[in-house]
N, C-alpha and C positions, 0 to 999 in steps of 0.2 A: 503494499500499500505506500502511495506517495504521501508522504508527511508534509510536504511543502503546500500541498492543497489547502486554501482556506477552508474554515469549518462550514462556511455557508454555501461552499460551492455545489454541494447535493440540492440545496434548495434552489439555486439560480439553474441549475441543469433542469430540475423538475418544472420550474416557471416557463423556461425557454419551450420545453415540450408541449406544455399546455399552450401556450401561445401559437405554435405551430398546428397544433390540434384546433384551435380557434379559427385559424385562417383557412384551414382546409373546410372546416364545417360552414363557415361563411360562404366560401366558394361552392360547396355542394348546396346551400341554401339558395343561391343565385339561380341555379340551374331549373329547378321546378317553378320558382317564381317567373323564370323567363319563358316558362312555356304556359304555366296557368293564367298568369296575369294578361299576356296579349288575346287570349282565348276569351276572355270576359270583354277585352277592349274592342273586338272585332265589330259589333254593330256602332258604337261610337267612333271607330276609324272610318267606317263605311260612311257614317253620316257627314263627316268633314272632307275625307281625301276621295270619296266615292270610289272608283275602281270596278272592274268587272267581277264576276264569281271567281274566275280564275287568279287574279291578282289578290284576291281577299284569301283564299284558300293558301295562298303561299306565304302569308304571315306567319302561320304555323309551321307549314311544312317546310319552308326554306330554313328554319331553324332547326328543325329535328332532322333533315337530310343531312345537312352540313355537320351537325353535331355525331350524328351515328356514323357517317361515312368517314370521319378523320380521326376516330378514336384510336384505331390501332396504329395508323401513322403517328399521331402525336405521342404515343407510348414508345414507340422506337425513338422518337427524335430526344425525348426525356432520357431514355437511358443513355443515349450516345453523347449528348452536349450538356445534360445536367438538369436534375428534376427542379430545382430550385430557380435556374434560368428560365425553364419554359413555364414554370408557374407563373413567373413574375411578368413573362411576356404574354401569357395568357389572359391573366386578370387586368394588365394595363389595357390590352386589345378590348377587353370586355367592358371595361370602365368608359373608355372612348368611344366605343361603338354604342353603349347605352345613352351616352349623352348625345350622340348623333341621332339616335332614333327619335330622342324626345324632341329634336328639332326637324324631323324630316319633312320635306316640303310636299312629297308626293308619293304615290303607292310604289312606283318602280323603286326609287331610292330606299323606302321602307323595306321592301322585301329583299333587296340586296343586301341592305344593313343587317337584317335577320341573319342571312347566311353566314355572314362575317361573325356575328354573335355566337353562332353556332360553333364555329371554328374555335374562337376563343374559349369557348366552355370546353370542348375537347381537350384542348391543350392544358387548361387549368386541371380538368377532372383527373386525366391520366398522369400528368406529372404530381399532383397532389396526392394521389392515393399511394405513387409510388414513394414519395418523400415520406409520408406518414409510416410507411412500413419501414422504414428505416430509423425511425424514431422510437418505436416501441417494439417490444416482442411479449411472447407469451400471453399471459391473460391480459395484460396493459393494452396489447394489440387488439385484442378481441374486443374489449370496452371501447377503444377508439374508434374501431370500425363500426360499432353498433351506434356509436354518437352520430357518425356520417348518415347511417341509416335514418336515424331520428331526425337529423337535418332535412334529409329528404321529406320525410313524412309531414315534418310541419310546414314546408314548402308547398306540398300538395293539399295538404289540409286547410292551410288558413291563406294560402296563395290567392285564389278566387275572392275570398272575403276582403282581403287588403287592397285588392285591385278594384273590386267594387266600391269601397269606401273612398278609395283616392279618384276613382272616375266620377263619383256623385259629388265630390266636394272641389276638385280641382281641374278634373278632365283627364284623358288616357295619357297624356304625355308624361303625367307624373308617375306613371308607372315605372317608366325606364330612368327617370331621375332617382327613384326609389332604389332599383336594382344597380345604378351606377354607385349609390352610396355605399350598399353593402359591399360590391366589388373592391371599392376604395378601402374599405375597412380591412377586406382580406389582403389587398395589396400591401398596405402598411404593416400589417401584422407579420406578413412573411419576410417582407424585408427586413425586419427587426430581428426575426428568430429563426427563419428556416436557414439549415445548412445545405451546402451544395452536395451532391452525391449523384453519381452516374455508374452504370455498368461497365467495367473495364473489358468485358467480353463482347460487348454491344458490336454490331457489324453493320449499322446504317439501316436505312429505311428501303424496302421493298417498293420504290417507286413505280415499276409497271403494275405491280399488283394493286397497290393504293389507287393510282389513277383508273385503272379498269373498273375496280371495285365501285369506286365513287361514281364513275361515270355510268355505270349499269343503274345503278341507284337513281340517279339523276334523271335518266332518260325515262325508265319505267314510272317513276312518280309523274313527271310530266304527263306520260301518255295517259295515266289513270285520270289526272286532274282534267285533261284536255278532252277526254270521252264523252262525258255528259254534253258539252257544249258542241262539239263537232260530230259525234256520233262514235259508237265503238267500232263501226267497220269504217271509219274515214281512213282516207290515206294518212292525215297527221297523226292519228291514234296507233294505226298499224305500224307506221313508220317509225315512231318513237319507241313503241314496244320490241319491234324486230330490231332496232339498233340496241336496246337494253340486252336482248337475248344474244346477241354478238358480242358485246362486250364482256356479258357474263362468261360466255364459252372463251373468250380471251383471258379471262381473270383465271378461270379454273386451269387452261394451259399454262399460263405463267406460274402458277403456285405449284404446279406438278413438276415443273422444269427447275425452280430455284433451288439453290443450295441451301437457304434460310429462308424460306417462305413466310409471307406476314401471316397467312392461314394454313395449318399444316391439315390438310383434306384427310389424311389417314385417321385423325381422331375420330370421323364421322362413322368409322366401322366400329366403333363402340356403341353398342345400342344405348348405354345410359348416358353417353355423352350427347348423342342425338335427342334424347328425350329432354336432357337439359336444356338444349337449344330452344326445343318446342315450348318449354316451360317459360324461357325467356321471353318468347313472343306471345304467349297465351294471353297475359294481362293486358297487352295492347287492345285486344277486340273485345274485352270484357270489362275494361276500366278506363284505360287511357283516352280512347277515343270519346269516351263520355266527358271527359274533362273539355272537350272541345265542342261537341255536340250540344250538350245541355245547357250552355249558357247562351248558346245562339237560340235555343227553344225558348228559354226562361225569358230572355229580353225580348226577341224579335217577334215570337208568337205567342207567348201567355202575357206579354206587357209588364214584366217585372222590371223594376229598376235594377241597375247595375248592381247595388248594393244588396237588395233582396236577392238577385241571382246568386251572388257571391255566398251569402248566407246559407241559401239552401244546398249549395255544393259541399258544406261542411259536412252534411250528413253523408254524403260519398265517401270523402277522404278521411275523416276523423278516426275512424278504426285502425287507420295505418299507424296511429300514435300508440297503441296499446297492443294489439293482437299479434303483429310479428313477434314481439318477444315473447308472448304467450305460446305461440307456435314452436319457436325456437326451444322452449323448456319442455314442451310435449314430445320434441322429436326425440329426447332421450329415451322415450318410453314408446312410442308409436313411430311407426316407420314413416319416413319423410314422404314417400311416393304416395301414401294413404292420406297423409295430411293434405299434401298439394292437390290429390284428385278430389278430395271431399270439399276444398276451398272453391275450386273452379266448378264443381257442380252446384255449391252454394250460390256462386255468382251467375250461373246459368239461369238457376229458379229466379233470382232477383231481376234478370233481365225480362225473363217472360213474365213476372208481375208486373214490371214497369211497363211491358207492351199493353197492358189493360188500362194506362192511365193516358186517356185522350186529352188534348190540349182543352184548357176550361175548367178542369176539374180543381177543386181546392187545393192548396199547397201542400196541406197536412196529408192528402192522400198519397203524395209521392215520398215522403219520409221513410216508410216501411220498405219499399223496394231498394231505394238509395243506400240504406243502412244495409239489408242483406247483401247488396253487390259489394258495398265496401268490406263488409266482415268477410265475405268469401274470398275475395282476392288478396285480403291482408294475410291469410294463412299461408300461402305459396311465397308471397313477398318476403317473409322473414326467413325463408329457408333457401331461396334462390341462389344467394351468392356463396353460401358455403358449399350446395350441392356443385356449383359450377367447377369447384377445383377437386372436389373430393371423388368424382368418377373418372379421374383420368391418373395416371402416374404421375409421382410427386414432381418430376423433372420437368413435366409439362404443365405444371400449375400456373405458371406466370401467362403463359400462352392461352391456356384455358379460360382465364379470367377475362384476358383482352378479347377473345372471341365472344364470350358470354355478353359483356358490356356491349359490345358492338351489335349483337344480334338484336340485343333488348332495346337499343334505341334506334338503330336502324329498323327493327321490326316495327316499333312504334310509328315511325315516320311512313313507312309503306301501309301499315295499317290504317293510318289517317287518310292518306291518299285513297286506299281502296274504298273505305267506309266512306268518304265525300263523294267519290264517282258513284257508288251504288245508291247513296240515299239521293243524289241528283237525279240517277235514272228512275228510281221509283216514285220520285216526286213529279217527273214529267209524265210519267205513266198515269199517276193518280189524277193529275189535271187533265189528261187525254181522255181518261175515264169518265170524268165529270161532265164531258162534253164540251172541254176547251179544245179549239181547234190545235192540231199536232205543231203546227208552226208556232203559234203563239205559247203552247206549253213548253216548246222547247227552248224559247226565249225566256220565259218567266220561271220555268223551273229550277235552273240552277240558283237564281236569287232566292226564290222560296226555302230552297234547302240549307240556305245560309243563314235563315232566319230573317231575310229581308222582305217582311210582308209587304211593308208600304211601296218597296219598289216593284214587288211583283204586282201589287194592287194596280200600280201606274200602267203596267204592261198589259194587264187584263181589267179593264175598266168594266167590262161586264159581269165580272165575277165579284161577289161581295167579300168582305173580309173574313166572314165565318166560313163560307165555302172553302176560301183558301187555306183557312186554318183546319179545315175538316181534311182537306188533301193532304197537306202535310202530317196531320196525325196519321193519317194511313200509312203514307210512305215510312214514318218512323216507327210504325208498329211492325211493318214487313222488315225493316232493318234490324230491329231487335229480335224478331225471329231468326234471322241469320247469324246475328252475333251469338244468340243462345246456342245454336245448332254447332258453331264453330267452337265455342267454349266447352260444350259437353263432349264433342269428338276429342279435343285437345286433352281433357282430362281423362278419357279412356286410353288415348294412346301414351300419355305420360306414365300413367300406372302401369301400362305394357312394358313400356321400355324402361323404365326404373326399377322392375323386378329383376333386370338382368344383374348378376354379381358385378361388382367394381373390380379394376385391375387389382392384382396383388398388392401393388406399391401403394395403395391406397387404403389398405384394411384398417390402418390406425387413425382415418380421418375421425375427426371430434363428432361430425355429423352422421347419423345413420341414413346415408344418401339411398340405400336399396334394400329391398327386403331378401331375406335369404332366399337361395334359389331353390325352386319347387322341385 
């Protein structure tokens, strides 16, 4: 032991680590706020900046696409050039972009800046988590990462409420000022306390893989968002989706030939690993898409204020603050596969219950299904990150975590694009079935699907507001049937995949990821 160390050195080291933890928690809080806040603000943004349905959909999709598409590349950059350096760069970019978003003059600038903000979040999250792993070990690391999960839960639970409060008092631009403030606090804390670290074995970024992967995601998302407006069989939609397929094939070819691939495709030969990736994507269709769709319905169709819409969303997200921790405790006695499958089945039941709630019903009638969906999805939410690394050999845990986070975030972006396109198509069909001409329905349907009831009414002066709300309700009900079916199928597939035994190298994993083999 070094006797020259001052007596207060351990206390200073502990304080420094706690400040690093606070910085990464603030960064983690910024990310769900950057997702849920603008979702509440879309009606207010549409009223001020106008924009086509496609431009309005990109407010959310540009952020999620950039965030998910850049996570693995950002992690490789952090390992090679330094975790603190990339975290500082990411939070600086996030702070500046958030301020620029607060002053965005039009829809094009807003959408482009949202993509940059997603890139900044990818840089900060990948480097921040890696830096945190260097500061803590053993039970302290587990507690630190549980606080990161809590920060995400707080952002999801109270982000819509905070956004509604800010919009009601000062306008939608205040949302981005608030997130800029949180980003600045994280930046200052990291500058003071975070130490530089890097991986001496890092080989650099797999740029061909990163570019083909991001390009495929971008083209596919654009094609999905374009489809309700131009038609599923249009040259534009087919061309974009075809280009995405070609880039995906190129990505697979690049990864198979790379000496150190960004994505080790051989991991998908493990049924449990494939099941975990499906588990990462499942909440997107049963929970995440509702964080965007429900505020649009509450404000645009039901006539709620932004504040009331944010308050209603607490019922959906509040279980995230408690149940993930309880699920982790229960996993010591019950197979995680069973907990995850049961949670998804509960969420599917909540989606079916919500489908019975047509527009115009009392707000209290929505609380039950929203709480059930939130409780259901909270059960697998608390187990997913541990499962991601427990189903692969120990030496591949880092890559498995990166793939899992990419699948989760990119899956959320794709789910939003898919669900937006399906809801737009259902809405056009509902208007057509209500006697509106096919051409007029095609023009007004995408606006109505976004909750732009007033804009749709100006395009369809012969239809009353009640008739338009009824058409939206029919389309929304059919969409919930689809989401419930996807969630149920996911639960059954996950239960099947996670029943396979984990590799021998993972048998000492703390989380019981798999059942015993039958």
